Backbone as CSV, one residue per row, in Angstrom:
resi,resn,N_x,N_y,N_z,CA_x,CA_y,CA_z,C_x,C_y,C_z
1,MET,162.269,112.956,141.246,160.794,112.772,142.082,160.318,111.741,141.547
2,LYS,160.165,112.065,139.909,159.339,111.259,139.030,160.005,109.496,138.991
3,GLN,161.459,109.770,138.988,162.239,108.297,138.700,161.998,107.343,140.074
4,LEU,161.847,108.122,141.602,161.685,107.523,142.315,159.941,107.225,142.501
5,LEU,159.552,107.661,142.176,157.774,106.841,141.943,157.722,105.716,140.601
6,LEU,158.462,106.262,139.914,158.501,104.649,138.770,159.629,103.718,139.355
7,ARG,160.506,103.916,140.328,161.028,102.834,140.921,159.803,101.982,141.682
8,ILE,159.285,102.920,142.996,158.637,102.858,143.532,156.965,101.380,142.780
9,VAL,156.713,101.719,141.373,155.645,101.135,140.909,156.810,100.182,140.037
10,ALA,157.761,100.474,139.819,158.193,99.471,138.368,158.719,97.818,139.431
11,TYR,159.512,97.835,140.694,160.091,96.985,141.038,159.192,96.014,141.752
12,PRO,158.062,96.421,142.428,157.021,95.675,142.927,156.329,94.935,141.790
13,THR,156.350,95.594,140.502,155.116,95.012,139.596,155.936,93.595,138.902
14,PHE,157.324,94.713,138.968,158.278,92.871,137.603,158.138,92.096,139.310
15,GLY,158.047,92.076,140.487,158.098,90.676,141.297,156.927,90.048,141.296
16,VAL,155.630,91.657,141.545,154.235,90.116,141.316,154.169,89.149,140.138
17,GLY,154.884,90.172,139.455,154.738,88.992,137.489,155.587,88.050,137.543
18,ILE,156.338,88.034,138.781,157.567,86.743,138.346,156.420,85.645,139.184
19,TYR,156.270,86.252,140.394,155.391,85.240,141.326,154.229,84.933,140.559
20,HIS,153.260,85.319,139.727,151.887,85.119,138.818,152.457,84.342,137.766
21,THR,153.648,84.775,137.220,154.236,83.888,135.985,154.928,82.367,136.471
22,PHE,156.069,82.238,137.590,156.618,80.938,137.931,155.290,80.148,139.257
23,PHE,154.914,80.922,139.817,154.078,80.042,140.820,152.299,80.420,140.681
24,GLY,152.064,81.703,139.948,150.463,81.206,140.296,149.934,80.395,139.367
25,ASN,148.761,80.187,139.104,148.147,79.183,138.030,147.578,80.282,136.324
26,ASP,147.662,81.254,136.833,147.433,82.012,135.394,148.628,83.199,134.612
27,HIS,148.963,81.911,133.826,150.249,82.829,133.321,150.083,83.713,132.253
28,VAL,148.912,84.335,131.718,148.898,85.099,130.755,148.828,86.259,131.737
29,TYR,147.916,85.981,132.852,148.350,87.554,133.798,149.273,87.934,134.372
30,GLY,150.556,87.238,134.655,151.520,86.870,135.187,152.812,88.181,134.508
31,LEU,152.620,86.881,132.860,153.100,87.977,132.118,152.887,89.028,131.569
32,VAL,151.510,89.610,131.575,151.767,90.871,131.277,152.048,92.151,132.442
33,ILE,151.642,91.065,133.422,152.423,92.265,134.574,153.949,92.003,135.008
34,LEU,154.377,91.011,134.286,156.058,90.928,134.275,156.834,91.853,133.261
35,PHE,156.217,91.829,132.294,156.515,92.833,130.908,156.431,94.029,131.416
36,MET,154.628,94.699,132.185,154.945,96.062,132.539,155.956,96.306,133.247
37,GLY,156.134,95.591,134.435,157.448,95.505,135.031,158.388,95.756,134.630
38,LEU,158.846,94.951,134.012,160.163,95.041,132.946,160.204,96.324,132.187
39,LEU,159.384,96.616,131.688,159.281,98.322,131.146,159.793,99.038,132.110
40,GLY,159.327,99.330,132.729,159.391,100.185,133.753,160.779,100.276,134.496
41,ILE,161.345,99.026,134.876,163.005,98.665,135.265,163.604,99.075,133.773
42,LEU,163.831,99.020,132.987,164.181,99.533,131.701,164.135,101.018,131.491
43,CYS,162.837,101.580,131.888,162.723,102.995,131.581,163.626,103.684,133.009
44,ASP,163.676,102.961,133.596,164.866,103.389,134.729,166.447,103.540,134.798
45,LEU,166.124,102.752,133.881,167.681,101.841,133.882,168.310,102.947,132.793
46,PHE,167.340,103.034,131.922,167.881,104.264,130.525,167.067,105.330,130.818
47,TYR,166.886,105.971,131.820,166.192,107.158,133.000,167.365,108.470,132.073
48,LYS,168.175,108.724,132.314,169.516,109.680,132.115,169.500,109.566,130.266
49,LYS,169.433,108.181,129.880,169.359,108.814,128.118,168.222,109.059,127.489
50,LEU,167.044,108.464,128.187,165.764,109.088,127.349,165.269,110.298,127.753
51,TYR,165.631,111.310,128.883,164.961,112.334,129.240,166.213,113.175,129.550
52,THR,166.640,113.805,128.703,167.849,114.543,128.700,167.417,115.769,129.582
53,GLU,168.145,115.983,131.121,167.293,117.238,131.445,168.336,118.417,131.739
């Protein structure tokens, strides 16, 4: 369940970050959101290695 919630938040955050970085006017805001989403995606990809249950 935690992994599903992580995916629900991380992937759209990454998409919004890409939009604001490349198509928006505020590049710093977009980069912050982009890196937050990227961190969430990386946590999702390495979930099994980070949290051994």
